[in-house]
N, C-alpha and C positions, 0 to 999 in steps of 0.2 A: 688631188685632196680627194675626189669622190671615190677613183678606187682606193687610197686609205681607208675609208669609210664602209666601202663594202667588203673589205678584208677583214676589219674590226667585225662588224656585223656577221658575215662567212663564223670567223672564231668564234664569238657568241653563241650562237646559231648550233656549230659544232660540238661545245661545250655542255649546252642543253640537251641534245639528244642523248650521248654518253651517258650523262648523269640518269636520264631516264632507264636508258640499258640499264646501267647499273644497279640502280634502285627494282628493277625487275627481276634483274638477277641475281638481287638477295634474297627478295621474298621466296625465292625456290630455297634456296640454302640455308637461311633461319626465319622459316615461319615464325608467327607472331604467335605469344602463348596464348592460350585462353584464359580469359582473365575469370581470377575463381569467384565464386559464387559469397563468399564472406571473405572478406579481407583481414587480414591481422588472425592475431590468435584468440582461443576463449582461454579465459584461465577461470576453471573451476571455483566455486563457492564466491564469484565477486557477483555483486547487483550489476545488471546492467541496465537497470533502471523502467526495465519493463513492467513491475509489479508495482504495488502502491505500498509504501512503504509503514510495516505492519509495528505497531505499537502495543504497548496494554489491553488486555482481554477488556471489554465492555464490565464486565462483573468486578474484575479487577480495577476499572474506576469509580464506581456504584462504589465498591470497599473503600475507596479514598476518598472519597467525595464529600462535599461540604455543603448542605441545604442551605443555607445561610448564604453563602455563595451564590449559590442558584437562585434564590429571592433577590440579590441585585441583576442577577444577568435576565431574571424573567421583566426586569425592570422595561426593555425593549418590546414585551411582548403586549403591555397594558393599553397600549395604544386599541386594541384589536379583543382583547379576550380578560376577563375576571378570571379568577381560581376562588374564591371564597364560597363556603355553599351559599346555593342560593343567590348567586350574582348575578346581574341582568346579563343577557346577551349585548355583545356589540357586532363589528363587523365579522367578526368570530362569534362562535360558540364561549357559554362560559367551561370551565376546565378542570374545575372541581369533583374529584374522584373519577377522571378519566380513564387513569389508569389499568386496564386491563377489561374492558369494553370492547365489543365489536365496534371495528371503524366504521366512522360516516352514522352513529345510532348511538351515541351519548346525550345529545342534545334534543329531544324529541322535538321535530317543528320545524328545526332550522335547514336552511336549506342548504344543506351540502354538495360539492361540485361534484357529477356524475364521476370524474374520474377518481375522486376520493370512496364514492360512493359504491363504485364497481370496484375496486382496489381488493376486499374482502379482509378477513383475518382479524387481528385484535388489536387491542394499543399495549402489545407485550414491550417488554424492554429492550429489547432489539430493533423493533418495528417503531418505535418512539424517538429510538437514538439516530435511525435513518431517516425519519422524517424533519426532527431538529436538524439535523447536517444539511439537509434538499429539500424540502418540501416539492419543489416543480420535478426534480431524480427520484423522488419518492411516490409520486402521484402527476405526471406529466398531464396538463390541464388545470389540475387544482386552483382555484380563485384565489390563496394566500399569496400573496405578493412576498412576503418574507423570503429573504435570498437566503437564511439559514445559519447554524452556526459552527465554522469550519475545525474550534478546538473540540476535542474529544472530551478532554475533563471537565470543560464548560457544559458541556452537553449534559455528561453525565450529572453533574450539582443541579442543574434545570429540573431532570427528573426525579432527583430526592427531593426535592422543593414540592412537584408534586408530589410524591408519594406522599408528603405529609400534609398535602391538603385533599383526603377525599382516600388515603390510602389505594393499595394494589398488591397485584401477586407477592409473593416473597422475594425478595430478591435473590438471585442467582449466587452461586459458590463461586468464588474464585477458585482456578486454576491453583492446583496444587502445583510449587516450586518444584525444580529438579533439586535432587540431591546433590549436594558439590562433593567429592570428593577430597578430605583432609590432604596436605601437600606430608602431613610429617609419617602417615601409617604408610603411603605410597613410597617413601625415600626410605623408613624404617622395612618394607618387604623389597625392596630391590638390595639393600645393604646385605640383606638375611640370602638374599638369593645369591649374589655375586660369593659372600662365604660359603654357602652352601658348594657353590661350584670351586670355589679352590680347593675348597677340603677332599672332594675329590679327585682334584687332578695330581695333589699330593701324593694321596693315596695308588692312583695309578702308576705315578712314579717310583714311589716304596715297592710295589710291584714288581714292576720292571725291572730295577736293580737286584731284587733277589732270585 
C-alpha cells in the first residue's frame, strides 16, 4: 500500500514539474502582449463625460426668465435677506440694488466674510449666477450656509427679480442663433448639379459618336 502511494505521489510530482517546464517554455515562445494604455476605441464626437453638460447661455436664460418665478424662489432667502429698499439687515445684508456693485461693499458696515471681501470684482450677472449656484465654490470660507440653486433657469429668474428690486447693468444680449440651411434649397441645388452633369455626359457621348 505504501509503495502504491509513493508511486502516485511520484507521478503527481512529475506532472507538476512538467507543467512548470511547459509554462516556462511557452513564456519564451508566446510572450505576454503589453496592456494598452487605453482600452477599446475612441469614437469621435461622443461625449465621454469628462466635461460638464453645456446648457443655454446665461444671457439666453435671462431673456427667457420670469421675475415673478424668481420672487417665489427668493422665498428661500428671506430667512437671511431683505430686498426691499431700506430693508433691515439680518443674518445677511439687504440686497436691494446689489447688482452692479463691488462685491462685499453693497452694505456699508456689514461684517462680510474675508473670503468674500477678498474675492474682488463686482456683482455682474456671471458672478451672481456663480454665487447663487454655490456660494462656497464661489468664495471658499464664506459665512453663507445656503447650498445654492442647481437649476440654471431658477438662478436666472432670481437674478431678474433682484434686477427689479434696485436695478443693475443692462442685460447681456443672447447669442445669435446659427442659420439653418433650408432642405428644399439644398435639394434643388443637388438636382440642378446632377442635371448639369447628365447634360455634359450626353454631349460627350454625342461628340464621340461623331
